[in-house]
Steps between C-alpha positions, in 0.01 A plus 500: 500500500442125527146369514446221751277238344431138559637266236304193404645184662368262230372521145606760246716788625302784647467767765196635680428775744192626682493878494272773630246629248665840489662727243855433626449129430542564127872574541554195720330273244705653216820431694395139558435451128837652404690299762336171397572533128858604580542194725386282210740668254213657306607864539368580151146455642556732798345816351193316371464308828513822702246672275255210502529443874451869576183514288352183654574617854374853431169355382471291816588796722242722329215257440516215754415510867646356815826580672738293286577334169743230400753520217676211329788487255538150359693327226269223375744414218861586419386762249201651686429722798154530651407807706190467717300713741229351722239732649163474670281671240350225281228730370756747360648310209761656271374631168688661216371850435565753232548826687449830325796729433411718800437214746752494784449128574407178324823412320651248744358183348585627151863514617473150648341373178786649298786388728378149587475201269170414664301604806173423671328436829356210699237505772600355837268312733164333439358560153182661628666702778861576408701680767755656265681489171844437358612735222805375313723579206767291331819629343687275262874523451612526140652174374 
């Protein structure tokens, strides 16, 4: 199934899509990530891109608020892909946790940390009253 997304008219190659903050959005975002890296001839990053995007979107679906979120798949350099999710929950910042062996949740960012070359988040809006955050992860293609 093809994912309709808006490509960036200028600047580095990229795609973005506003999606409902709902469980089914995870699959749509994964498809966008896979399609983008395939378009750029970076198929070897497809599995990692899907995993990272699904974890970032799942966190936004579970922990943000508001009806929608925005996903981006960008190629800031020939050898890098950046996956980004923007949500409206600036107070709920991502934190690596060490879940216990019996915990059913809490491993998503550990997977992102393992799969991505680097990841982080940025607040959006005025410094004292941000309206949201951007959580991102970069994958680097092997030389």
